[in-house]
mmCIF file of the C-alpha atoms, coordinates in Angstrom:
data_MODEL
# 
_entry.id   MODEL 
# 
loop_
_atom_site.group_PDB 
_atom_site.id 
_atom_site.type_symbol 
_atom_site.label_atom_id 
_atom_site.label_alt_id 
_atom_site.label_comp_id 
_atom_site.label_asym_id 
_atom_site.label_entity_id 
_atom_site.label_seq_id 
_atom_site.pdbx_PDB_ins_code 
_atom_site.Cartn_x 
_atom_site.Cartn_y 
_atom_site.Cartn_z 
_atom_site.occupancy 
_atom_site.B_iso_or_equiv 
_atom_site.pdbx_formal_charge 
_atom_site.auth_seq_id 
_atom_site.auth_comp_id 
_atom_site.auth_asym_id 
_atom_site.auth_atom_id 
_atom_site.pdbx_PDB_model_num 
ATOM 1  C CA . MET A 1 1  ? -70.856 -34.970 31.184 1.00 0.00 ? 1  MET A CA 1 
ATOM 2  C CA . THR A 1 2  ? -71.942 -32.344 27.887 1.00 0.00 ? 2  THR A CA 1 
ATOM 3  C CA . ARG A 1 3  ? -70.302 -29.192 27.420 1.00 0.00 ? 3  ARG A CA 1 
ATOM 4  C CA . ALA A 1 4  ? -73.157 -26.935 28.520 1.00 0.00 ? 4  ALA A CA 1 
ATOM 5  C CA . ASP A 1 5  ? -71.750 -28.438 31.633 1.00 0.00 ? 5  ASP A CA 1 
ATOM 6  C CA . THR A 1 6  ? -68.555 -26.812 31.028 1.00 0.00 ? 6  THR A CA 1 
ATOM 7  C CA . LEU A 1 7  ? -69.269 -23.501 30.019 1.00 0.00 ? 7  LEU A CA 1 
ATOM 8  C CA . THR A 1 8  ? -65.857 -22.395 31.867 1.00 0.00 ? 8  THR A CA 1 
ATOM 9  C CA . VAL A 1 9  ? -63.621 -24.932 30.964 1.00 0.00 ? 9  VAL A CA 1 
ATOM 10 C CA . PRO A 1 10 ? -62.049 -23.624 27.343 1.00 0.00 ? 10 PRO A CA 1 
ATOM 11 C CA . ARG A 1 11 ? -62.903 -26.167 23.923 1.00 0.00 ? 11 ARG A CA 1 
ATOM 12 C CA . PHE A 1 12 ? -58.899 -26.065 23.764 1.00 0.00 ? 12 PHE A CA 1 
ATOM 13 C CA . VAL A 1 13 ? -55.572 -27.108 26.376 1.00 0.00 ? 13 VAL A CA 1 
ATOM 14 C CA . GLY A 1 14 ? -52.514 -26.153 24.813 1.00 0.00 ? 14 GLY A CA 1 
ATOM 15 C CA . ARG A 1 15 ? -48.440 -26.747 25.760 1.00 0.00 ? 15 ARG A CA 1 
ATOM 16 C CA . LYS A 1 16 ? -45.969 -26.028 23.940 1.00 0.00 ? 16 LYS A CA 1 
ATOM 17 C CA . GLU A 1 17 ? -43.359 -28.564 23.121 1.00 0.00 ? 17 GLU A CA 1 
ATOM 18 C CA . TYR A 1 18 ? -39.612 -28.992 20.956 1.00 0.00 ? 18 TYR A CA 1 
ATOM 19 C CA . PHE A 1 19 ? -41.266 -28.646 17.896 1.00 0.00 ? 19 PHE A CA 1 
ATOM 20 C CA . GLY A 1 20 ? -43.626 -25.674 18.622 1.00 0.00 ? 20 GLY A CA 1 
ATOM 21 C CA . SER A 1 21 ? -47.008 -26.361 20.330 1.00 0.00 ? 21 SER A CA 1 
ATOM 22 C CA . VAL A 1 22 ? -50.092 -28.681 20.443 1.00 0.00 ? 22 VAL A CA 1 
ATOM 23 C CA . PHE A 1 23 ? -53.353 -27.776 21.312 1.00 0.00 ? 23 PHE A CA 1 
ATOM 24 C CA . PHE A 1 24 ? -56.165 -30.674 22.517 1.00 0.00 ? 24 PHE A CA 1 
ATOM 25 C CA . ASP A 1 25 ? -59.830 -30.143 20.957 1.00 0.00 ? 25 ASP A CA 1 
ATOM 26 C CA . ARG A 1 26 ? -62.182 -31.221 23.470 1.00 0.00 ? 26 ARG A CA 1 
ATOM 27 C CA . ASP A 1 27 ? -64.868 -31.061 21.124 1.00 0.00 ? 27 ASP A CA 1 
ATOM 28 C CA . ASN A 1 28 ? -63.096 -32.957 18.713 1.00 0.00 ? 28 ASN A CA 1 
ATOM 29 C CA . HIS A 1 29 ? -61.047 -35.294 20.285 1.00 0.00 ? 29 HIS A CA 1 
ATOM 30 C CA . ARG A 1 30 ? -58.343 -34.015 17.802 1.00 0.00 ? 30 ARG A CA 1 
ATOM 31 C CA . ILE A 1 31 ? -55.168 -33.389 18.913 1.00 0.00 ? 31 ILE A CA 1 
ATOM 32 C CA . LEU A 1 32 ? -53.307 -29.600 16.605 1.00 0.00 ? 32 LEU A CA 1 
ATOM 33 C CA . PRO A 1 33 ? -50.183 -29.675 16.081 1.00 0.00 ? 33 PRO A CA 1 
ATOM 34 C CA . PHE A 1 34 ? -48.044 -25.945 15.248 1.00 0.00 ? 34 PHE A CA 1 
ATOM 35 C CA . ASP A 1 35 ? -45.071 -25.345 14.341 1.00 0.00 ? 35 ASP A CA 1 
ATOM 36 C CA . LYS A 1 36 ? -42.652 -22.715 16.296 1.00 0.00 ? 36 LYS A CA 1 
ATOM 37 C CA . ALA A 1 37 ? -43.710 -20.087 14.002 1.00 0.00 ? 37 ALA A CA 1 
ATOM 38 C CA . SER A 1 38 ? -47.798 -20.663 14.045 1.00 0.00 ? 38 SER A CA 1 
ATOM 39 C CA . THR A 1 39 ? -46.979 -21.190 18.147 1.00 0.00 ? 39 THR A CA 1 
ATOM 40 C CA . LEU A 1 40 ? -45.429 -17.684 18.356 1.00 0.00 ? 40 LEU A CA 1 
ATOM 41 C CA . LEU A 1 41 ? -48.552 -15.945 16.159 1.00 0.00 ? 41 LEU A CA 1 
ATOM 42 C CA . LEU A 1 42 ? -51.048 -17.964 18.241 1.00 0.00 ? 42 LEU A CA 1 
ATOM 43 C CA . TRP A 1 43 ? -49.183 -17.559 22.459 1.00 0.00 ? 43 TRP A CA 1 
ATOM 44 C CA . ASN A 1 44 ? -48.363 -13.573 20.758 1.00 0.00 ? 44 ASN A CA 1 
ATOM 45 C CA . ALA A 1 45 ? -52.324 -12.909 20.055 1.00 0.00 ? 45 ALA A CA 1 
ATOM 46 C CA . PRO A 1 46 ? -53.583 -10.143 21.088 1.00 0.00 ? 46 PRO A CA 1 
ATOM 47 C CA . CYS A 1 47 ? -51.260 -8.207  19.451 1.00 0.00 ? 47 CYS A CA 1 
ATOM 48 C CA . PRO A 1 48 ? -51.820 -5.088  16.480 1.00 0.00 ? 48 PRO A CA 1 
ATOM 49 C CA . ARG A 1 49 ? -51.792 -7.056  13.538 1.00 0.00 ? 49 ARG A CA 1 
ATOM 50 C CA . GLU A 1 50 ? -49.363 -4.239  12.463 1.00 0.00 ? 50 GLU A CA 1 
ATOM 51 C CA . GLU A 1 51 ? -46.776 -5.461  14.612 1.00 0.00 ? 51 GLU A CA 1 
ATOM 52 C CA . LEU A 1 52 ? -47.589 -9.321  13.408 1.00 0.00 ? 52 LEU A CA 1 
ATOM 53 C CA . HIS A 1 53 ? -46.957 -8.808  9.905  1.00 0.00 ? 53 HIS A CA 1 
ATOM 54 C CA . GLN A 1 54 ? -44.433 -6.857  11.088 1.00 0.00 ? 54 GLN A CA 1 
ATOM 55 C CA . ALA A 1 55 ? -42.431 -9.481  13.225 1.00 0.00 ? 55 ALA A CA 1 
ATOM 56 C CA . PHE A 1 56 ? -43.837 -12.052 10.681 1.00 0.00 ? 56 PHE A CA 1 
ATOM 57 C CA . ARG A 1 57 ? -42.980 -10.793 6.966  1.00 0.00 ? 57 ARG A CA 1 
ATOM 58 C CA . ALA A 1 58 ? -40.095 -12.695 7.093  1.00 0.00 ? 58 ALA A CA 1 
ATOM 59 C CA . ILE A 1 59 ? -42.131 -15.753 6.749  1.00 0.00 ? 59 ILE A CA 1 
ATOM 60 C CA . LEU A 1 60 ? -45.592 -14.698 6.240  1.00 0.00 ? 60 LEU A CA 1 
ATOM 61 C CA . THR A 1 61 ? -46.980 -12.100 4.177  1.00 0.00 ? 61 THR A CA 1 
ATOM 62 C CA . ALA A 1 62 ? -49.214 -9.924  6.128  1.00 0.00 ? 62 ALA A CA 1 
ATOM 63 C CA . GLU A 1 63 ? -52.880 -12.054 4.254  1.00 0.00 ? 63 GLU A CA 1 
ATOM 64 C CA . GLY A 1 64 ? -51.113 -15.561 5.296  1.00 0.00 ? 64 GLY A CA 1 
ATOM 65 C CA . THR A 1 65 ? -50.918 -13.991 8.817  1.00 0.00 ? 65 THR A CA 1 
ATOM 66 C CA . ASP A 1 66 ? -54.945 -12.297 8.688  1.00 0.00 ? 66 ASP A CA 1 
ATOM 67 C CA . GLN A 1 67 ? -55.599 -15.689 6.810  1.00 0.00 ? 67 GLN A CA 1 
ATOM 68 C CA . PHE A 1 68 ? -53.720 -17.677 9.605  1.00 0.00 ? 68 PHE A CA 1 
ATOM 69 C CA . LEU A 1 69 ? -55.195 -16.036 12.449 1.00 0.00 ? 69 LEU A CA 1 
ATOM 70 C CA . SER A 1 70 ? -59.122 -15.943 10.984 1.00 0.00 ? 70 SER A CA 1 
ATOM 71 C CA . ARG A 1 71 ? -58.598 -19.236 10.792 1.00 0.00 ? 71 ARG A CA 1 
ATOM 72 C CA . TRP A 1 72 ? -58.699 -19.679 14.288 1.00 0.00 ? 72 TRP A CA 1 
ATOM 73 C CA . THR A 1 73 ? -61.086 -17.423 15.107 1.00 0.00 ? 73 THR A CA 1 
ATOM 74 C CA . GLU A 1 74 ? -63.440 -19.413 13.504 1.00 0.00 ? 74 GLU A CA 1 
ATOM 75 C CA . ALA A 1 75 ? -62.141 -22.429 14.888 1.00 0.00 ? 75 ALA A CA 1 
ATOM 76 C CA . GLY A 1 76 ? -62.578 -21.218 18.204 1.00 0.00 ? 76 GLY A CA 1 
ATOM 77 C CA . LEU A 1 77 ? -58.831 -21.363 19.252 1.00 0.00 ? 77 LEU A CA 1 
ATOM 78 C CA . LEU A 1 78 ? -58.427 -17.546 19.203 1.00 0.00 ? 78 LEU A CA 1 
ATOM 79 C CA . THR A 1 79 ? -61.457 -15.417 20.284 1.00 0.00 ? 79 THR A CA 1 
ATOM 80 C CA . PRO A 1 80 ? -63.012 -11.539 18.189 1.00 0.00 ? 80 PRO A CA 1 
ATOM 81 C CA . GLN A 1 81 ? -60.952 -9.502  19.972 1.00 0.00 ? 81 GLN A CA 1 
ATOM 82 C CA . GLY A 1 82 ? -57.813 -12.030 19.612 1.00 0.00 ? 82 GLY A CA 1 
ATOM 83 C CA . ALA A 1 83 ? -57.071 -13.695 22.372 1.00 0.00 ? 83 ALA A CA 1 
ATOM 84 C CA . LEU A 1 84 ? -55.710 -16.934 22.295 1.00 0.00 ? 84 LEU A CA 1 
ATOM 85 C CA . ASN A 1 85 ? -58.864 -18.876 23.694 1.00 0.00 ? 85 ASN A CA 1 
ATOM 86 C CA . ALA A 1 86 ? -57.233 -21.709 25.254 1.00 0.00 ? 86 ALA A CA 1 
ATOM 87 C CA . ARG A 1 87 ? -55.476 -23.062 29.105 1.00 0.00 ? 87 ARG A CA 1 
ATOM 88 C CA . CYS A 1 88 ? -52.256 -23.931 28.326 1.00 0.00 ? 88 CYS A CA 1 
ATOM 89 C CA . LEU A 1 89 ? -50.277 -25.264 30.394 1.00 0.00 ? 89 LEU A CA 1 
# 
């Protein structure tokens, strides 16, 4: 089965864990672990950037939050609109 055959199945599958969350990348067969702060950013997306900056200012700068979200948008874990692009268990 190729990726084209599974267009309705998201590339990433995620679940919450005691330390945060993990996502499995079906294309690369890699497990991506995220800590609690990263999990909050991912699982609360989409959210207005200003709200995210305010919520995470104690642990991340606004620039750091934007870089984190941009990186995972480029990788496909977030949609261009900022929503989580994964099947969550």
